[in-house]
N, C-alpha and C positions, 0 to 999 in steps of 0.2 A: 162461404162455400162449404159444402159438407159431403160426406160420403154418400154414394148412391144407395137408395133404398132405406134411408133413415132420416126422416124429416125432423127429428129432434136435434140433429147436428147442422151446422150452417151450410145451406146451399149457396148458389152464386147469383149475384146480379151484375150483369155487364150492361150499364145503362146507355150505350150507344150502339145501335144495331149494325149499321153498315160496315163499320171497321172492325167489329169483334166476331161477327157471326162465323166467319171462316175458321176461327180458332176453337169453336165449340166442341168439335170432334176430339181434339187432343186433350181437352179438359174433361170431357165426359168419359173417354175410354183411353186413358194413358197406359204406358207400359207397367207402371206400378199402380196396382189398384188403390193403394193408400192416397194417391193424388187424384182420385176420381171424384167429381162433383156433379150435382145438378147445375144446369146453367139456365138462367132466365135472362133473355135479351129484349127488353122493352124498346120500342121505337119511340123516341121522344115526341110529344104532341107537336104536330105541324110538319114532322119529318116523315118522308118516305111512306111507310104503310100505316102510320097513325092518322086518325082523323085530324082535320084542321080545326083548331079551337073556333068556336062560333062567336066568342066575345073576348074582350081584353081580359088580362089578369092571369095568363098562363106564363109567369115568370118562373125562375129556378126554384123558388120556395114552394109554389103550388105543384110543380112537377115533381119535386122531391116527395111531397106529401102523397101525390098520386102513386108513386112507385112503392112507398111504404105500405099504402093501402092494397096495392096490387099483390105484394108479397103476402099480406095477411089473408087476402081472399084465396090465394093459391095454397094456403096452409102452412107457410113457412114462418115459424116464430123467431128464428135466428138465422142470420145470413151474413155473408161478407159482400162488399160492393166494390166495383172497380170503375174507374172513369178517367178520361182524358178530355181536353178542351172544355166545352160546357159540362160534360159529364164529370170532370174533376169538381167543378163548382157544386153541381147537383149531388154527387156522391158525398162531398163534404157536409152539405146541408143535411143529408140523410144521417150521417154520423153524428152531427150536433143535435138534431131533433129526435132521433129515435135510438139512443145509445143502448137501451135495453134490448133492442132487437139486432144490433149490429156487432158482430164479433170482430170485425176489422175492415179496413179500406186499403185498396191499392190505387195509387195515383200516378199518373205521368206528368201532370202539372201539379207540383205539391201545394201550391196555394196561388190564389188570384187575389191580389191585394186591392181593397177599396181605397186605401190611402198609401202614400209612399212610405217605405220602411224608414226606420231611424237611420240616418247617415252613419252613425257609429257602427252599425252592423255591417257596413259595406267597406270597412277599412281592413286591410291585411288579407285580401282575398287570394286564394291560390289561383293558378293558371286556368283551371277548368271554370272556376267561379267567375273569374274576371271576364273570360270570353263569353260566358253567359250573360253577364251584365252588359257588355258591349253589344251583344246580339239584341238583347231586349231594348236597349237604348236606340239602336238603329231601327228596330221594328216600330218604336214609338214615333219616330221622325218620318220614315219613308215607307212603312209597310202597313200602317193602320188606317188607311183611307176607307177600306171596305167596312171596317168596324164602325167608324163615325157615320158612314152612309146608312148602314143598317140600323144603328142605334137611334138615328134621328129622322130619317126619311126612308123607311123600308118600303113603303108602298110605291114611291117613285121608281125605285129600282125594280120593283116587282113586275111591272109591265114589260120591261125589257127581258127579264129572265123567263117569263111566261110566254113571250111572243117569239123568241129567237133560240133555237137550239145551239146555234154557234155562240150566242151570248152567254147561255148557260154553261156551255163547255168551257169557254174562255175564263169565266168567272171562277170555276173550280180548278181548271188546269194551272192557272197562275199560282194557286196556293200549293199545288203539288210541286211546282217549280221552286217556289220560294221557301217552303217549309220542310223539304226533305233533304236528306243527306245524299245528294245526287250528283255532285260534281258538274252541275250546270245542265243536266238532262234528267228529268224526273223518271225516265224509263230505266235509269241506272238503279233506281230505288224501288220502283213499283211497276208491275208489268202494265202494258197498255190496256190489256183486257180488264184489269182490275180498275184502272182509272175510268174506262168507259162504263163499267158496271156502276161505279159510283155516280157518274154524271147521269146515267139513265135512271137511277132511283129518284133523282130530283126531277128529271124531265118527264118521264112517263107518268109520275104521280102529280105533276104540276105543283111541286112543293117548294119551289124556289122562294116564293113570297112568304108562305106560312112558316118556313124554317127560319127565315130572316128576322121574324118578329121576336124571337127570343132575345135578340139584341135590344130591340126597342123596349121589351118588357123588363129587362134585367140589367142593362149596362149601368144604369144610375142607381141601382139598388143591389150592388154585388155583395153578398154576404161575406164577412170575415169573422164569423163567430168562432170561438174556441171549439176544437174537436178533441175530445179526451179519449176516444176509443183508439185501439191500436191502429197504426198507419204504416204502411210500406210505401216508399217513394222510389221510383225508377226514373232517373233524370237522363234524357237522351240529349247529345250535344247540339243537335240542330233544332231542338225545340225553340220556338221564337220567343217565348216568355218562360224564363226559369229563374229561380232564386236560390241563393245559398242556403244550406241547411239551417244556419243560425237565424235566418229570417223566417224560414218555414216554421221553426220551432216556437215562434211567438204565437202561432195560431194552432199548430198540430203539436199537442203537448205530449204525445206518447208515440213517437216514431220508433218502430221496432225494426225497420229495415230501411236503409238509405244506400243507394247504389248509383254511381255516375257511370254511365254505360259508354263504351268506346265508339259505337256507331249508331246512327239512327236520328230521326227527327220527330216532327209533330205527329206523323202518322206511324208511330213506332210499331204498332201491331201488324201493319202491312209491310213496312220496310224490314223489320227485324223480327218476324213472327216467333222463331224459336227462342230468341233472347227474351222477348216479351213474355212468353208463356213461362219460361224458367223464372223470370223475376216475379210474376204473379204467384207462382207456386211457392217460391221462397217466402213471400209475405204470408201466404196462407198457412204454411207450416208453423209460423210464429203464433198464429191466432187460433188454431184448431184446439 
């Protein structure tokens, strides 16, 4: 990310449209002009406003390459990138494959491992880290059915998502219930209007099927390449997959900011927007 009006300094890439677009105004026009950036919000292929890929092959590596090419065509030679969920994976791939163009990254899921970590790295965890490990273990046992379905049989699921607005709503609302810091009611974390907006982005564009294919394309080829560009990590307690810093450092070799936040979950930019923006700005101040 970079100052407005100067394309020679890093602008911004926020690679997940629906959950980041509401924050663009505070990043473009903040109280302190030194914190102002250009913001580019690509919609991932198959999601919402993007075209639906007409052929297989649109996994995270190809998506990352497309975003790098997009930034080149827009005239930005150097930029920072931010990501959560699949965006964390894609953003990490951008950092690995285009380090000459990437000033730094900000991640809310610091790393998605293709292989389990060394057990020695999971000894002597503090309370926050242990709760994260317990949550990730519970997710693997009771919360990952959606992942297996989309990674192995996305088209079977697709007919139900395309045919039933109630089915599409239930599919997404369940994630708001499970993955937010909400005390049992997702409305405590995210407004009902915002949740309906999110569901409508999938329903009105009929992208439930095309969005799910990223799992089929990528789940069995999750990159865990070294990322040597500067990285800031904001770890929210109700993130369903989070790892201790010592594990993240096996892949993210230049962590310049690491912060374990007091509230928030997987949808941190919706749940804790001010905290999310402050964390992003803190990382960018390290890399400008």
